[in-house]
N, C-alpha and C positions, 0 to 999 in steps of 0.2 A: 632607142627608138629610131624614128625616121630621120635620116640625114636630109635636111631640107634642100641640100644642093641637088638631090634627086629631082626636085621640081624643075630645075633648069634643063634636065634631060628629057622631060615630057613635053609633048605637043600641047597646044591649047586645049584640044578636046580631051586628051589624056588627063590634064590637070583638072578639068571639070569633072571627069569621071572619078578621079581619085578623091576630090573634095566630097562628092556625093557618097562615095564608099566610106570615107572617114565619118561622115554623119551617120551612115548606116551602122558602122561598127560601134559608134558611141551610143546609139539608141536601140541596138539589137535586143538588149535585155530589158528594154522599156524603163530603164533607170539612167540617170545622168550623174556622174561624179565630176568634181571640179577639174580633174586631170583630163577627162575626156573633152570637156568644154574647151580647155586650153589647147588641146591638139586640133580640134576643129577650127578654132580661131586662127591658129598658126597656118593651117593649110589654106583657109579662106583668104588670108592676107596675101597669098600668092596668086590669087585669081584677079584677072583684069576686069571682069564683068560684075558690076555692082548688083544688078538685078539677080544674077545667079547666087551671089553671096546672100542677099536678102531671102531668097527662096530656101537656101540651105539652112539658114538660121531659123526660119519659120518651121521647117520640117523638124529640126532639132528640138525646138521649143514644144512642138506638138508630139514629139517622140514617135515620128512616123518614118518608116524606112523609105528612102528614095528609090526610084526605079533605076536599076543598074543593068543595062544590057550587056551582052558580050562585047568585049573590046579586044582589039588586036594591038597588044603592046609587046615590044621586043622582049624575048624570053628573059634575059637577065634583069631587065627593069620590072617585068611582071613578077619575077621571083621576089625582088625587093619590096614591091608593093604588097604582095600577098603576106610576106613575113611581117611587114609593118602593121597591116590590118589585123593580123592574128594577135600581135602583141597588144594592140590597142584594145581588143576585146577583153583582155584580162588585166587592164590597169587597175581594176577594182578588186583584183585577186579572186575573181569568180569567173566561171565559164558556164553559162546557162545553156539549156537545150536550144533556145532561140538563137544564141550566139553561135553555137555549133552549126545550126541550119544556115545562118548567115555566112559563115566561113565556107561551108560546102558550096553555096551559091556563088560566092566570090571566086573560089577556086575554079569552078566550072566556067564562069564568065571570063576568067583570065586564060582559060585553055589548058588547065592542069588535069592530069589523069586522076581517076578516083583513088588510086593507091597513094599518089602524091598528096592529095587533099587529106586523106586519113592520116598520113604521116605528120602533116602540119597540125591537125587537130590533136593528135596524140602529144605532140610537142607542147602545145599550149596547155594541155591538161597537166603535163609535167611541170610547166612553169608555175601553175597554180599550186600544185602539190609542194614544190620546193619553197615557194613563198610562204605557204601556210606553215611548213615545218620550220622555216626561219623564224616566223613570229612566235611559234610555240617554244623554240629554243631560247629566244630572247626573254620570254616570260620565265621559263624554267631556270635559266642561268642567272636571272636577276634576283632570284629568291636567295635568302640566306641558306647556307648549306647545313641542313640538319639530318642528312640522310644516313649518318653513321659511317660514311666512307672515311678511309684513312689514306694518309700519304706515306709512301715508303721512302726511306732515306737510304741511298746506296752507301753513303759515307759510314754510317754506323749500324746498318741493317736493323733499323727500328721503324716502327710505324707510329704515326701520330694522327689524331683525329683531324679531319679537314675543317 
């Protein structure tokens, strides 16, 4: 996820914008999981303005999206921010239509082209798919093997049940 040293590269206004965007990513699907709350708290710890922190926590508790205007962040930093926010939307292993809409808005506000935004959205869909496949494999592989499969021995050219 986000390397918090990135926060040192952002201006004060960029940090505030990122904090609001992290809250938005956390509540975009109108649900909160512990991991999302932890990421919001980590980002808010890097803000110097206490009233901004309180406002962001209030929005998160109410599951309301903060206003996120367009922002001019240097392109390499904007890319890191966009990727981080995209990853944050899927920490619950789901990508809802409202999260996709949020990502499109964030991409536009960071100045990315429509095809770049689609590429990021496609990538997070793949993350969800791979994560779900991993969970399915863990369940499947954890079961006792009664599939009738056999193991072939090169040593004596025999097959034995697994």
